[in-house]
C-alpha positions in Angstrom: 83.7 41.3 -13.3 87.0 42.8 -12.1 90.3 41.7 -13.6 93.8 41.8 -11.9 97.0 40.8 -13.6 100.4 40.3 -11.8 103.4 38.2 -11.4 103.4 35.4 -8.8 105.7 36.2 -5.9 106.6 34.2 -2.8 104.1 34.6 0.0 104.3 33.6 3.7 103.3 29.9 2.9 100.3 30.0 5.2 97.8 28.7 2.6 100.1 25.8 1.8 100.5 25.0 5.5 96.7 24.9 5.8 96.4 22.6 2.7 95.3 25.3 0.3 98.4 26.6 -1.6 97.9 30.0 -3.2 99.6 32.1 -5.8 100.4 35.6 -4.4 100.3 38.4 -6.9 102.8 41.3 -7.1 99.8 43.7 -7.4 97.9 45.8 -4.9 94.3 46.9 -4.7 94.1 50.4 -3.5 90.5 50.3 -2.5 89.6 48.7 0.8 86.1 48.4 -0.7 87.3 45.3 -2.6 88.6 43.5 0.5 86.9 40.1 0.7 86.8 36.6 -0.6 85.6 36.0 -4.1 85.0 33.2 -6.6 86.5 33.6 -10.1 88.9 32.3 -12.6 92.7 32.4 -12.9 94.5 32.2 -16.2 98.0 30.8 -15.9 100.1 29.6 -18.9 97.0 30.0 -21.1 95.1 27.5 -18.9 91.9 28.6 -17.1 91.4 27.4 -13.5 88.5 28.0 -11.2 89.8 30.0 -8.2 89.1 31.2 -4.7 90.5 34.7 -4.5 91.3 36.7 -1.4 92.0 40.4 -1.1 92.9 41.3 2.5 92.5 44.6 4.2 96.0 45.7 3.2 95.2 45.0 -0.5 97.3 41.9 -0.8 95.9 39.5 -3.4 96.2 35.7 -3.4 94.3 32.9 -5.1 93.9 29.2 -4.7 93.7 27.7 -8.2 91.5 24.6 -8.1 93.4 21.7 -9.7 96.8 23.4 -9.9 99.6 22.1 -7.7 102.9 23.2 -9.5 105.3 26.1 -8.8 104.1 29.3 -10.5 106.8 31.8 -9.1 107.6 34.5 -11.6 104.8 33.7 -14.0 102.0 36.1 -14.9 98.5 35.3 -13.7 95.3 37.0 -14.6 92.5 36.8 -12.0 88.9 37.4 -13.0 86.8 38.2 -10.0 83.2 37.1 -10.7 81.4 36.5 -7.4 81.6 38.0 -3.9 81.5 35.2 -1.4 82.1 36.9 2.0 83.9 39.6 3.9 87.6 39.1 4.7 88.0 38.3 8.4 90.3 36.7 10.9 89.3 33.4 12.4 89.8 32.4 16.1 91.3 29.0 15.2 92.9 27.4 12.1 90.2 24.7 12.2 87.5 27.3 11.7 89.5 28.9 8.9 90.0 25.6 7.2 86.3 24.7 7.4 85.4 28.1 5.9 87.9 27.7 3.1 86.5 24.3 2.2 83.0 25.9 2.0 84.3 28.8 -0.1 86.0 26.4 -2.5 82.9 24.3 -3.0 81.1 27.4 -4.2 84.0 28.4 -6.4 84.2 24.9 -8.0 80.5 25.0 -8.9 80.6 28.4 -10.5 
């Protein structure tokens, strides 16, 4: 298990546009070896949520907290990365990306 803690900052809004809002952390991962999509947990305001966690090739970290829909800007979040799901990659269409995110979140919600 790998743990990352950081403050929630404003992202580009792309996850929300796709129907999967995320919290973006003001934290960076320096190792490209950790780039990927993971299942895990997020702790926000002392509440634990199952989460889909993405670390892109640039080390940016964001997570979709399953069941959370409020504003978290400025709050501290701790992510517990538990399970590697797949490599981070770009998709040719938004529809393919949305379909993959749905599959990823099913796995995350069952963990």
